[in-house]
N, C-alpha and C positions, 0 to 999 in steps of 0.2 A: 290487332292482327299481328301475329308474330312472323318475322322474316328470318331467313337464314342465308348466310353466305352471299352468293351473287345476287339473290333477289333483294336482300337488304341494301346492298350497294346500289343496285339499279333503282330501287325506290328512293334512296337518298339522293342520288345524282339527278334523277328526273323529276323530283318533287318541285312543283311550282308554288311559290309563296305569294298568295294573292289576298286571302281573307285576313281580317284583323286577328282572328284566332291563330292562323298560320304565322302571322308576323310576331305575335307574342311568343309562340313556341320557338320560332327560329331565333328570336332575340335571346331567349333562355339558352338554347343550344349553343349559339355563338359565344355567349358569356362563359358557359362552362368549358368550351373548347379553349377559349383565350386564357382563362384562369388555369386550366390544366397545363397548357403549353408554356405558361409564364409563372410558374409557382413562386418564384422569388421576386416577381415584378409587381407592378400596380394591379390590384384586384379590380375586376369589373363587377360592379354591383348592379342588381336588377331594379333600378329606379327609373321608371318611364320618363321622368322629368330630366334625368341626367344621362340616360343611355338611349340614344336614338338609333333606330334602324336606318341604315344608309344603303341606297341602291347606287352602286358604282357607275354602271350604265343607268342613267336616270330614267324614271318612269315617264317623264315628260321632257325630253330633250329640247333645248332651244332650237327654234327654226334656224336653218343654215349651220347647225353645229356639225362637228366632225362625226358625231354618232351616226348620222344618216349616211355617211360614206363608208363607215366601217360595217354597219349593220343595215344593208340596203333594203332587205325584205322586211316589211313591217311586222309580219307574223313571227318571223324568226327573232326580230329585235324584242318583241313582247315576251317571247319564251325565255330568252337569255336575261332579260330584265328581271323576271320573276324567279330565276334559278338561284339555288343556294350559293353557288360560286360567285354570284354577283352581289352578295349582301355582306355587309359588315355592320359593326356598331361604332358609333362615335359618342364620346363623352361630352356632356354639356350641350351647347347650342351650335356646335360646328356644322351640323347637318344643313342648317339653313344657309350657311356661308358657301358650302360646296354645291348644294342643290343640283341644278340642272346644267352645271358647267361641263366643259370638255375635260377629258382625263388629265391633261397637263396641268390644269388649274387645280383639280381635285388632289393631285399628287402632293401639292404643297400643303394641303390640309392634312393629308394622311401622314406626311413626313413629320409634322409637329404633334401627332397624336401620342398619348401616353401608352397606347396599346401597341405592342410589338407587331402584331399581325398587320395593323394599318401602316406602320413604318415600312414593313416589307412590301406592301402594295405600292408604296411610293418608289420602289426600285424597279417596278415592272415597266418595260418600254412602251408596250401597246396593250390597251385593254380591248381584247377581241374574243371571238368564240374560244380559241385555244386557251387564252389566259383564264377565262371563266371556268372552263372544264378542268384545267390544271388546279385551280384553286379549290374547286369542289372536291377533287381527289384528295388534296392535302387535308381539307376539313374532315373528310370521311375517315382518313387514317387516324386522326385523333378521336373522332366520334366513336369508332369501334373500340378504342382503348378505354374510353370512359364507360360506355354502356355495353 
């Protein structure tokens, strides 16, 4: 299905990544965006063993975590969890170390990433609805330059 202008942006911004096929596609899209934005930096290769899809707001937050106070309504939390702005890729096995932790902990993982986009995530003060929407906008800006 071909989209134009605002309908493409709306489709990109509102797309929920839930199925394994969606996750493979978004991992490819994120890799291409990261490589495009960092042409002189480390290239992100698409090897499932070394490039892990990461949910910044975790799919299964720990009980009593800050995520439940930031995203109080479960249905909204599920939508934001599956949104493009909430996803990144991590190289190696770092995904398991960040896992379901609070954002302050995850920022330390992102800060040490070889991927510039992840280093930028480490500079965000609070990971909330606004941060997820802003990140989706930035990803979309590069997405339309590539495709």
